[in-house]
Biopython code that builds the backbone (N, CA, C, O; Angstrom):
import numpy as np
from Bio.PDB.StructureBuilder import StructureBuilder

atoms = [
    (1, "MET", "N", (-5.613, 29.211, 13.104)),
    (1, "MET", "CA", (-4.802, 28.121, 13.643)),
    (1, "MET", "C", (-4.843, 26.936, 12.694)),
    (1, "MET", "O", (-5.884, 26.612, 12.122)),
    (2, "ALA", "N", (-3.719, 26.311, 12.542)),
    (2, "ALA", "CA", (-3.602, 25.128, 11.692)),
    (2, "ALA", "C", (-3.809, 23.868, 12.530)),
    (2, "ALA", "O", (-3.699, 23.892, 13.756)),
    (3, "LYS", "N", (-4.109, 22.775, 11.844)),
    (3, "LYS", "CA", (-4.240, 21.472, 12.486)),
    (3, "LYS", "C", (-2.997, 20.659, 12.150)),
    (3, "LYS", "O", (-2.512, 20.689, 11.019)),
    (4, "TYR", "N", (-2.488, 19.935, 13.139)),
    (4, "TYR", "CA", (-1.320, 19.082, 12.951)),
    (4, "TYR", "C", (-1.636, 17.665, 13.406)),
    (4, "TYR", "O", (-2.166, 17.439, 14.494)),
    (5, "LEU", "N", (-1.297, 16.736, 12.553)),
    (5, "LEU", "CA", (-1.442, 15.325, 12.866)),
    (5, "LEU", "C", (-0.164, 14.869, 13.569)),
    (5, "LEU", "O", (0.936, 15.021, 13.037)),
    (6, "PHE", "N", (-0.319, 14.322, 14.743)),
    (6, "PHE", "CA", (0.796, 13.709, 15.462)),
    (6, "PHE", "C", (0.649, 12.209, 15.269)),
    (6, "PHE", "O", (-0.341, 11.621, 15.704)),
    (7, "VAL", "N", (1.622, 11.588, 14.624)),
    (7, "VAL", "CA", (1.624, 10.135, 14.454)),
    (7, "VAL", "C", (2.716, 9.591, 15.361)),
    (7, "VAL", "O", (3.893, 9.923, 15.217)),
    (8, "TYR", "N", (2.301, 8.752, 16.295)),
    (8, "TYR", "CA", (3.229, 8.192, 17.271)),
    (8, "TYR", "C", (3.839, 6.913, 16.735)),
    (8, "TYR", "O", (3.171, 6.110, 16.084)),
    (9, "HIS", "N", (5.126, 6.739, 17.022)),
    (9, "HIS", "CA", (5.852, 5.542, 16.611)),
    (9, "HIS", "C", (6.543, 4.969, 17.848)),
    (9, "HIS", "O", (7.150, 5.701, 18.629)),
    (10, "GLY", "N", (6.441, 3.661, 18.011)),
    (10, "GLY", "CA", (7.120, 2.995, 19.120)),
    (10, "GLY", "C", (6.423, 3.225, 20.442)),
    (10, "GLY", "O", (5.231, 3.531, 20.492)),
    (11, "GLY", "N", (7.173, 3.075, 21.494)),
    (11, "GLY", "CA", (6.646, 3.263, 22.838)),
    (11, "GLY", "C", (6.248, 1.975, 23.518)),
    (11, "GLY", "O", (6.456, 1.830, 24.723)),
    (12, "GLY", "N", (5.681, 1.034, 22.782)),
    (12, "GLY", "CA", (5.311, -0.262, 23.351)),
    (12, "GLY", "C", (4.157, -0.194, 24.330)),
    (12, "GLY", "O", (3.766, 0.881, 24.784)),
    (13, "ALA", "N", (3.631, -1.342, 24.640)),
    (13, "ALA", "CA", (2.525, -1.461, 25.598)),
    (13, "ALA", "C", (3.083, -1.466, 27.017)),
    (13, "ALA", "O", (4.063, -2.159, 27.289)),
    (14, "PRO", "N", (2.473, -0.701, 27.929)),
    (14, "PRO", "CA", (2.975, -0.668, 29.308)),
    (14, "PRO", "C", (2.665, -1.962, 30.039)),
    (14, "PRO", "O", (1.693, -2.650, 29.727)),
    (15, "ASN", "N", (3.500, -2.284, 31.013)),
    (15, "ASN", "CA", (3.171, -3.444, 31.838)),
    (15, "ASN", "C", (2.018, -3.036, 32.760)),
    (15, "ASN", "O", (1.856, -1.852, 33.059)),
    (16, "PRO", "N", (1.228, -3.991, 33.204)),
    (16, "PRO", "CA", (0.026, -3.670, 33.995)),
    (16, "PRO", "C", (0.295, -2.811, 35.229)),
    (16, "PRO", "O", (-0.550, -1.999, 35.605)),
    (17, "ALA", "N", (1.435, -2.973, 35.854)),
    (17, "ALA", "CA", (1.744, -2.208, 37.062)),
    (17, "ALA", "C", (1.922, -0.720, 36.766)),
    (17, "ALA", "O", (1.659, 0.110, 37.637)),
    (18, "ASP", "N", (2.359, -0.366, 35.562)),
    (18, "ASP", "CA", (2.608, 1.025, 35.193)),
    (18, "ASP", "C", (1.467, 1.664, 34.409)),
    (18, "ASP", "O", (1.535, 2.849, 34.082)),
    (19, "HIS", "N", (0.426, 0.902, 34.105)),
    (19, "HIS", "CA", (-0.646, 1.388, 33.226)),
    (19, "HIS", "C", (-1.269, 2.693, 33.719)),
    (19, "HIS", "O", (-1.385, 3.641, 32.942)),
    (20, "LYS", "N", (-1.673, 2.769, 34.989)),
    (20, "LYS", "CA", (-2.322, 3.973, 35.508)),
    (20, "LYS", "C", (-1.369, 5.157, 35.457)),
    (20, "LYS", "O", (-1.773, 6.253, 35.068)),
    (21, "LYS", "N", (-0.132, 4.963, 35.834)),
    (21, "LYS", "CA", (0.862, 6.046, 35.824)),
    (21, "LYS", "C", (1.030, 6.606, 34.407)),
    (21, "LYS", "O", (1.096, 7.821, 34.222)),
    (22, "ILE", "N", (1.098, 5.731, 33.425)),
    (22, "ILE", "CA", (1.279, 6.161, 32.036)),
    (22, "ILE", "C", (0.030, 6.861, 31.521)),
    (22, "ILE", "O", (0.133, 7.890, 30.852)),
    (23, "MET", "N", (-1.134, 6.328, 31.818)),
    (23, "MET", "CA", (-2.379, 6.967, 31.391)),
    (23, "MET", "C", (-2.547, 8.340, 32.046)),
    (23, "MET", "O", (-3.041, 9.274, 31.414)),
    (24, "ASP", "N", (-2.140, 8.462, 33.306)),
    (24, "ASP", "CA", (-2.190, 9.752, 33.987)),
    (24, "ASP", "C", (-1.247, 10.755, 33.320)),
    (24, "ASP", "O", (-1.575, 11.936, 33.211)),
    (25, "ALA", "N", (-0.077, 10.289, 32.874)),
    (25, "ALA", "CA", (0.880, 11.170, 32.190)),
    (25, "ALA", "C", (0.295, 11.670, 30.871)),
    (25, "ALA", "O", (0.425, 12.849, 30.541)),
    (26, "TRP", "N", (-0.354, 10.772, 30.111)),
    (26, "TRP", "CA", (-0.999, 11.185, 28.863)),
    (26, "TRP", "C", (-2.126, 12.180, 29.155)),
    (26, "TRP", "O", (-2.260, 13.178, 28.447)),
    (27, "GLY", "N", (-2.930, 11.927, 30.178)),
    (27, "GLY", "CA", (-4.008, 12.837, 30.544)),
    (27, "GLY", "C", (-3.490, 14.217, 30.928)),
    (27, "GLY", "O", (-4.071, 15.234, 30.548)),
    (28, "ALA", "N", (-2.400, 14.248, 31.680)),
    (28, "ALA", "CA", (-1.796, 15.529, 32.081)),
    (28, "ALA", "C", (-1.255, 16.276, 30.867)),
    (28, "ALA", "O", (-1.394, 17.496, 30.775)),
    (29, "TRP", "N", (-0.638, 15.548, 29.936)),
    (29, "TRP", "CA", (-0.096, 16.185, 28.727)),
    (29, "TRP", "C", (-1.230, 16.775, 27.891)),
    (29, "TRP", "O", (-1.161, 17.935, 27.484)),
    (30, "PHE", "N", (-2.271, 15.985, 27.634)),
    (30, "PHE", "CA", (-3.411, 16.502, 26.881)),
    (30, "PHE", "C", (-4.033, 17.690, 27.621)),
    (30, "PHE", "O", (-4.398, 18.686, 26.996)),
    (31, "GLY", "N", (-4.156, 17.592, 28.948)),
    (31, "GLY", "CA", (-4.716, 18.680, 29.744)),
    (31, "GLY", "C", (-3.901, 19.959, 29.639)),
    (31, "GLY", "O", (-4.460, 21.056, 29.662)),
    (32, "SER", "N", (-2.586, 19.828, 29.525)),
    (32, "SER", "CA", (-1.719, 21.008, 29.426)),
    (32, "SER", "C", (-1.931, 21.766, 28.116)),
    (32, "SER", "O", (-1.607, 22.950, 28.023)),
    (33, "MET", "N", (-2.473, 21.088, 27.107)),
    (33, "MET", "CA", (-2.709, 21.735, 25.808)),
    (33, "MET", "C", (-4.123, 22.289, 25.691)),
    (33, "MET", "O", (-4.412, 23.033, 24.754)),
    (34, "GLY", "N", (-5.002, 21.947, 26.609)),
    (34, "GLY", "CA", (-6.354, 22.487, 26.627)),
    (34, "GLY", "C", (-7.105, 22.299, 25.321)),
    (34, "GLY", "O", (-7.157, 21.198, 24.772)),
    (35, "ALA", "N", (-7.693, 23.403, 24.823)),
    (35, "ALA", "CA", (-8.531, 23.363, 23.624)),
    (35, "ALA", "C", (-7.749, 23.074, 22.349)),
    (35, "ALA", "O", (-8.354, 22.849, 21.301)),
    (36, "ALA", "N", (-6.418, 23.073, 22.412)),
    (36, "ALA", "CA", (-5.610, 22.756, 21.226)),
    (36, "ALA", "C", (-5.763, 21.285, 20.820)),
    (36, "ALA", "O", (-5.443, 20.915, 19.690)),
    (37, "VAL", "N", (-6.252, 20.453, 21.740)),
    (37, "VAL", "CA", (-6.459, 19.041, 21.423)),
    (37, "VAL", "C", (-7.799, 18.904, 20.698)),
    (37, "VAL", "O", (-8.862, 18.982, 21.315)),
    (38, "ILE", "N", (-7.732, 18.699, 19.386)),
    (38, "ILE", "CA", (-8.941, 18.545, 18.571)),
    (38, "ILE", "C", (-9.471, 17.122, 18.714)),
    (38, "ILE", "O", (-10.671, 16.907, 18.885)),
    (39, "ASP", "N", (-8.558, 16.156, 18.643)),
    (39, "ASP", "CA", (-8.892, 14.736, 18.782)),
    (39, "ASP", "C", (-7.696, 14.074, 19.445)),
    (39, "ASP", "O", (-6.627, 13.969, 18.844)),
    (40, "GLY", "N", (-7.874, 13.629, 20.681)),
    (40, "GLY", "CA", (-6.782, 12.983, 21.405)),
    (40, "GLY", "C", (-6.308, 11.707, 20.735)),
    (40, "GLY", "O", (-5.208, 11.229, 21.012)),
    (41, "GLY", "N", (-7.130, 11.154, 19.857)),
    (41, "GLY", "CA", (-6.742, 9.969, 19.110)),
    (41, "GLY", "C", (-6.786, 8.709, 19.933)),
    (41, "GLY", "O", (-7.480, 8.626, 20.947)),
    (42, "ASN", "N", (-6.035, 7.729, 19.480)),
    (42, "ASN", "CA", (-5.994, 6.414, 20.108)),
    (42, "ASN", "C", (-4.724, 5.700, 19.698)),
    (42, "ASN", "O", (-4.072, 6.083, 18.727)),
    (43, "PRO", "N", (-4.371, 4.657, 20.442)),
    (43, "PRO", "CA", (-3.343, 3.753, 19.938)),
    (43, "PRO", "C", (-3.916, 3.021, 18.727)),
    (43, "PRO", "O", (-5.134, 2.954, 18.561)),
    (44, "VAL", "N", (-3.062, 2.486, 17.897)),
    (44, "VAL", "CA", (-3.521, 1.708, 16.749)),
    (44, "VAL", "C", (-2.925, 0.309, 16.820)),
    (44, "VAL", "O", (-1.902, 0.082, 17.467)),
    (45, "GLY", "N", (-3.588, -0.626, 16.139)),
    (45, "GLY", "CA", (-3.122, -2.004, 16.079)),
    (45, "GLY", "C", (-2.007, -2.164, 15.061)),
    (45, "GLY", "O", (-1.472, -1.192, 14.528)),
    (46, "LYS", "N", (-1.685, -3.393, 14.818)),
    (46, "LYS", "CA", (-0.617, -3.720, 13.880)),
    (46, "LYS", "C", (-0.902, -3.125, 12.501)),
    (46, "LYS", "O", (-2.015, -3.238, 11.986)),
    (47, "SER", "N", (0.111, -2.493, 11.909)),
    (47, "SER", "CA", (-0.034, -1.821, 10.619)),
    (47, "SER", "C", (0.201, -2.756, 9.447)),
    (47, "SER", "O", (0.906, -3.760, 9.554)),
    (48, "SER", "N", (-0.404, -2.400, 8.333)),
    (48, "SER", "CA", (-0.149, -3.035, 7.042)),
    (48, "SER", "C", (0.017, -1.915, 6.023)),
    (48, "SER", "O", (-0.441, -0.796, 6.256)),
    (49, "THR", "N", (0.660, -2.198, 4.909)),
    (49, "THR", "CA", (0.907, -1.202, 3.874)),
    (49, "THR", "C", (0.356, -1.698, 2.546)),
    (49, "THR", "O", (0.634, -2.824, 2.131)),
    (50, "VAL", "N", (-0.430, -0.849, 1.879)),
    (50, "VAL", "CA", (-0.877, -1.155, 0.530)),
    (50, "VAL", "C", (0.186, -0.585, -0.408)),
    (50, "VAL", "O", (0.413, 0.625, -0.432)),
    (51, "LYS", "N", (0.828, -1.446, -1.169)),
    (51, "LYS", "CA", (1.894, -1.038, -2.085)),
    (51, "LYS", "C", (1.324, -0.483, -3.381)),
    (51, "LYS", "O", (0.132, -0.631, -3.653)),
    (52, "SER", "N", (2.170, 0.153, -4.179)),
    (52, "SER", "CA", (1.723, 0.784, -5.423)),
    (52, "SER", "C", (1.100, -0.219, -6.391)),
    (52, "SER", "O", (0.281, 0.164, -7.226)),
    (53, "ASP", "N", (1.474, -1.495, -6.295)),
    (53, "ASP", "CA", (0.869, -2.505, -7.171)),
    (53, "ASP", "C", (-0.445, -3.060, -6.610)),
    (53, "ASP", "O", (-1.058, -3.951, -7.197)),
    (54, "GLY", "N", (-0.863, -2.512, -5.454)),
    (54, "GLY", "CA", (-2.117, -2.929, -4.842)),
    (54, "GLY", "C", (-1.984, -4.075, -3.858)),
    (54, "GLY", "O", (-2.953, -4.419, -3.181)),
    (55, "SER", "N", (-0.798, -4.677, -3.765)),
    (55, "SER", "CA", (-0.619, -5.789, -2.825)),
    (55, "SER", "C", (-0.534, -5.260, -1.394)),
    (55, "SER", "O", (-0.246, -4.085, -1.166)),
    (56, "LEU", "N", (-0.788, -6.145, -0.445)),
    (56, "LEU", "CA", (-0.796, -5.799, 0.963)),
    (56, "LEU", "C", (0.407, -6.432, 1.649)),
    (56, "LEU", "O", (0.611, -7.644, 1.580)),
    (57, "ALA", "N", (1.203, -5.593, 2.316)),
    (57, "ALA", "CA", (2.351, -6.076, 3.082)),
    (57, "ALA", "C", (2.082, -5.837, 4.558)),
    (57, "ALA", "O", (1.715, -4.728, 4.947)),
    (58, "SER", "N", (2.258, -6.848, 5.377)),
    (58, "SER", "CA", (2.029, -6.679, 6.810)),
    (58, "SER", "C", (3.269, -6.086, 7.464)),
    (58, "SER", "O", (4.375, -6.178, 6.933)),
    (59, "GLY", "N", (3.064, -5.483, 8.613)),
    (59, "GLY", "CA", (4.184, -4.959, 9.392)),
    (59, "GLY", "C", (4.296, -3.442, 9.371)),
    (59, "GLY", "O", (4.926, -2.881, 10.267)),
    (60, "GLY", "N", (3.725, -2.760, 8.409)),
    (60, "GLY", "CA", (3.737, -1.304, 8.415)),
    (60, "GLY", "C", (5.061, -0.644, 8.103)),
    (60, "GLY", "O", (5.193, 0.564, 8.294)),
    (61, "GLY", "N", (6.035, -1.376, 7.636)),
    (61, "GLY", "CA", (7.313, -0.764, 7.280)),
    (61, "GLY", "C", (8.298, -0.725, 8.425)),
    (61, "GLY", "O", (8.120, -1.393, 9.444)),
    (62, "ALA", "N", (9.340, 0.068, 8.241)),
    (62, "ALA", "CA", (10.448, 0.114, 9.198)),
    (62, "ALA", "C", (10.066, 0.747, 10.534)),
    (62, "ALA", "O", (10.635, 0.388, 11.565)),
    (63, "ASN", "N", (9.128, 1.670, 10.536)),
    (63, "ASN", "CA", (8.757, 2.372, 11.763)),
    (63, "ASN", "C", (7.234, 2.545, 11.805)),
    (63, "ASN", "O", (6.735, 3.651, 11.593)),
    (64, "PRO", "N", (6.491, 1.465, 12.075)),
    (64, "PRO", "CA", (5.028, 1.535, 11.999)),
    (64, "PRO", "C", (4.418, 2.471, 13.041)),
    (64, "PRO", "O", (4.972, 2.678, 14.121)),
    (65, "ALA", "N", (3.276, 3.024, 12.687)),
    (65, "ALA", "CA", (2.541, 3.901, 13.598)),
    (65, "ALA", "C", (2.035, 3.108, 14.796)),
    (65, "ALA", "O", (1.659, 1.943, 14.671)),
    (66, "SER", "N", (2.030, 3.761, 15.966)),
    (66, "SER", "CA", (1.473, 3.127, 17.162)),
    (66, "SER", "C", (0.289, 3.918, 17.718)),
    (66, "SER", "O", (-0.362, 3.473, 18.664)),
    (67, "GLY", "N", (0.001, 5.102, 17.131)),
    (67, "GLY", "CA", (-1.132, 5.900, 17.564)),
    (67, "GLY", "C", (-1.134, 7.242, 16.863)),
    (67, "GLY", "O", (-0.265, 7.530, 16.040)),
    (68, "TYR", "N", (-2.128, 8.067, 17.200)),
    (68, "TYR", "CA", (-2.256, 9.368, 16.545)),
    (68, "TYR", "C", (-3.027, 10.340, 17.440)),
    (68, "TYR", "O", (-3.732, 9.928, 18.361)),
    (69, "SER", "N", (-2.881, 11.637, 17.154)),
    (69, "SER", "CA", (-3.699, 12.701, 17.730)),
    (69, "SER", "C", (-3.788, 13.814, 16.697)),
    (69, "SER", "O", (-2.952, 13.898, 15.797)),
    (70, "LEU", "N", (-4.798, 14.668, 16.824)),
    (70, "LEU", "CA", (-4.928, 15.840, 15.976)),
    (70, "LEU", "C", (-4.922, 17.056, 16.898)),
    (70, "LEU", "O", (-5.774, 17.194, 17.775)),
    (71, "ILE", "N", (-3.942, 17.933, 16.681)),
    (71, "ILE", "CA", (-3.682, 19.059, 17.572)),
    (71, "ILE", "C", (-3.742, 20.365, 16.788)),
    (71, "ILE", "O", (-3.325, 20.416, 15.631)),
    (72, "GLU", "N", (-4.252, 21.406, 17.406)),
    (72, "GLU", "CA", (-4.261, 22.730, 16.786)),
    (72, "GLU", "C", (-3.028, 23.491, 17.261)),
    (72, "GLU", "O", (-2.707, 23.488, 18.450)),
    (73, "ALA", "N", (-2.341, 24.143, 16.325)),
    (73, "ALA", "CA", (-1.144, 24.915, 16.659)),
    (73, "ALA", "C", (-0.997, 26.062, 15.665)),
    (73, "ALA", "O", (-1.506, 25.993, 14.546)),
    (74, "SER", "N", (-0.306, 27.106, 16.077)),
    (74, "SER", "CA", (-0.147, 28.285, 15.226)),
    (74, "SER", "C", (0.917, 28.099, 14.150)),
    (74, "SER", "O", (0.930, 28.823, 13.155)),
    (75, "SER", "N", (1.808, 27.130, 14.349)),
    (75, "SER", "CA", (2.908, 26.899, 13.405)),
    (75, "SER", "C", (3.531, 25.537, 13.689)),
    (75, "SER", "O", (3.202, 24.891, 14.685)),
    (76, "LEU", "N", (4.426, 25.107, 12.814)),
    (76, "LEU", "CA", (5.161, 23.869, 13.068)),
    (76, "LEU", "C", (5.967, 23.993, 14.358)),
    (76, "LEU", "O", (6.070, 23.035, 15.124)),
    (77, "GLU", "N", (6.527, 25.151, 14.593)),
    (77, "GLU", "CA", (7.314, 25.366, 15.815)),
    (77, "GLU", "C", (6.443, 25.204, 17.058)),
    (77, "GLU", "O", (6.871, 24.626, 18.056)),
    (78, "ASP", "N", (5.204, 25.727, 16.984)),
    (78, "ASP", "CA", (4.267, 25.587, 18.097)),
    (78, "ASP", "C", (3.877, 24.120, 18.284)),
    (78, "ASP", "O", (3.810, 23.636, 19.414)),
    (79, "ALA", "N", (3.619, 23.414, 17.183)),
    (79, "ALA", "CA", (3.290, 21.983, 17.265)),
    (79, "ALA", "C", (4.454, 21.212, 17.868)),
    (79, "ALA", "O", (4.250, 20.322, 18.694)),
    (80, "HIS", "N", (5.679, 21.550, 17.459)),
    (80, "HIS", "CA", (6.881, 20.895, 17.993)),
    (80, "HIS", "C", (6.980, 21.132, 19.499)),
    (80, "HIS", "O", (7.265, 20.209, 20.261)),
    (81, "LYS", "N", (6.745, 22.364, 19.917)),
    (81, "LYS", "CA", (6.784, 22.696, 21.338)),
    (81, "LYS", "C", (5.774, 21.856, 22.118)),
    (81, "LYS", "O", (6.084, 21.342, 23.193)),
    (82, "LYS", "N", (4.568, 21.720, 21.572)),
    (82, "LYS", "CA", (3.532, 20.921, 22.228)),
    (82, "LYS", "C", (3.930, 19.440, 22.278)),
    (82, "LYS", "O", (3.694, 18.767, 23.281)),
    (83, "ALA", "N", (4.527, 18.941, 21.208)),
    (83, "ALA", "CA", (4.905, 17.526, 21.121)),
    (83, "ALA", "C", (5.985, 17.149, 22.130)),
    (83, "ALA", "O", (6.029, 16.008, 22.588)),
    (84, "LYS", "N", (6.844, 18.082, 22.477)),
    (84, "LYS", "CA", (7.964, 17.782, 23.377)),
    (84, "LYS", "C", (7.537, 17.236, 24.731)),
    (84, "LYS", "O", (8.318, 16.552, 25.392)),
    (85, "GLY", "N", (6.307, 17.526, 25.157)),
    (85, "GLY", "CA", (5.843, 17.041, 26.453)),
    (85, "GLY", "C", (5.174, 15.677, 26.407)),
    (85, "GLY", "O", (4.707, 15.187, 27.435)),
    (86, "CYS", "N", (5.120, 15.055, 25.236)),
    (86, "CYS", "CA", (4.404, 13.789, 25.088)),
    (86, "CYS", "C", (5.091, 12.640, 25.824)),
    (86, "CYS", "O", (6.301, 12.458, 25.687)),
    (87, "PRO", "N", (4.338, 11.866, 26.599)),
    (87, "PRO", "CA", (4.911, 10.738, 27.343)),
    (87, "PRO", "C", (5.566, 9.672, 26.468)),
    (87, "PRO", "O", (6.426, 8.939, 26.955)),
    (88, "ILE", "N", (5.192, 9.560, 25.194)),
    (88, "ILE", "CA", (5.793, 8.513, 24.362)),
    (88, "ILE", "C", (7.295, 8.742, 24.187)),
    (88, "ILE", "O", (8.050, 7.795, 23.965)),
    (89, "LEU", "N", (7.720, 9.994, 24.287)),
    (89, "LEU", "CA", (9.149, 10.290, 24.135)),
    (89, "LEU", "C", (9.956, 9.695, 25.283)),
    (89, "LEU", "O", (11.072, 9.219, 25.076)),
    (90, "GLN", "N", (9.393, 9.718, 26.502)),
    (90, "GLN", "CA", (10.083, 9.116, 27.653)),
    (90, "GLN", "C", (10.123, 7.590, 27.556)),
    (90, "GLN", "O", (10.929, 6.943, 28.225)),
    (91, "ALA", "N", (9.248, 7.016, 26.720)),
    (91, "ALA", "CA", (9.205, 5.563, 26.533)),
    (91, "ALA", "C", (10.059, 5.130, 25.339)),
    (91, "ALA", "O", (10.010, 3.970, 24.928)),
    (92, "GLY", "N", (10.844, 6.064, 24.779)),
    (92, "GLY", "CA", (11.716, 5.717, 23.664)),
    (92, "GLY", "C", (11.061, 5.828, 22.298)),
    (92, "GLY", "O", (11.672, 5.471, 21.291)),
    (93, "GLY", "N", (9.820, 6.319, 22.246)),
    (93, "GLY", "CA", (9.125, 6.470, 20.978)),
    (93, "GLY", "C", (9.431, 7.802, 20.320)),
    (93, "GLY", "O", (10.238, 8.586, 20.819)),
    (94, "SER", "N", (8.782, 8.046, 19.202)),
    (94, "SER", "CA", (8.960, 9.295, 18.473)),
    (94, "SER", "C", (7.605, 9.778, 17.965)),
    (94, "SER", "O", (6.619, 9.041, 17.987)),
    (95, "ILE", "N", (7.577, 11.027, 17.507)),
    (95, "ILE", "CA", (6.344, 11.625, 16.988)),
    (95, "ILE", "C", (6.636, 12.223, 15.620)),
    (95, "ILE", "O", (7.549, 13.033, 15.460)),
    (96, "GLU", "N", (5.855, 11.816, 14.650)),
    (96, "GLU", "CA", (5.893, 12.408, 13.320)),
    (96, "GLU", "C", (4.833, 13.499, 13.305)),
    (96, "GLU", "O", (3.692, 13.253, 13.696)),
    (97, "ILE", "N", (5.192, 14.707, 12.858)),
    (97, "ILE", "CA", (4.264, 15.833, 12.822)),
    (97, "ILE", "C", (4.025, 16.212, 11.372)),
    (97, "ILE", "O", (4.973, 16.386, 10.606)),
    (98, "ALA", "N", (2.751, 16.342, 10.992)),
    (98, "ALA", "CA", (2.416, 16.778, 9.629)),
    (98, "ALA", "C", (1.220, 17.720, 9.719)),
    (98, "ALA", "O", (0.257, 17.451, 10.436)),
    (99, "GLN", "N", (1.291, 18.824, 8.986)),
    (99, "GLN", "CA", (0.146, 19.738, 8.956)),
    (99, "GLN", "C", (-0.979, 19.091, 8.158)),
    (99, "GLN", "O", (-0.772, 18.592, 7.052)),
    (100, "ALA", "N", (-2.176, 19.111, 8.743)),
    (100, "ALA", "CA", (-3.370, 18.613, 8.063)),
    (100, "ALA", "C", (-3.902, 19.743, 7.198)),
    (100, "ALA", "O", (-4.214, 20.823, 7.701)),
    (101, "MET", "N", (-4.003, 19.499, 5.915)),
    (101, "MET", "CA", (-4.409, 20.531, 4.969)),
    (101, "MET", "C", (-5.919, 20.468, 4.742)),
    (101, "MET", "O", (-6.459, 19.407, 4.430)),
    (102, "ASP", "N", (-6.590, 21.595, 4.899)),
    (102, "ASP", "CA", (-8.026, 21.662, 4.598)),
    (102, "ASP", "C", (-8.208, 21.688, 3.094)),
    (102, "ASP", "O", (-7.516, 22.427, 2.395)),
    (103, "MET", "N", (-9.123, 20.898, 2.599)),
    (103, "MET", "CA", (-9.371, 20.830, 1.153)),
    (103, "MET", "C", (-10.781, 21.293, 0.862)),
    (103, "MET", "O", (-11.197, 21.315, -0.296)),
]
sb = StructureBuilder()
sb.init_structure("model")
sb.init_model(0)
sb.init_chain("A")
sb.init_seg("    ")
for serial, (resi, resn, name, xyz) in enumerate(atoms, 1):
    if name == "N":
        sb.init_residue(resn, " ", resi, " ")
    sb.init_atom(name, np.array(xyz, "f"), 0.0, 1.0, " ", f" {name:<3s}", serial, name[0])
structure = sb.get_structure()
């Protein structure tokens, strides 16, 4: 089985009234994948980018990361299938999928 990095983009912070509902949705999604969840990850703070000249630019670019997870899947198609159930998609966000290469 290969490892896939899911990088979440967008989605925004939930309002306090919806927090439990959203956290329950994430828990159910992770639960549906069982042992395939290697690292459920976390949300991330504001992004910055180190440019090729070594300078630091704040903002993380056009579509900054908002979180990550590491998931085990048999193929990109399997990872895509698993990603489709992610609650961030219902919040208008997106998921970048990349295979993590063992070195």
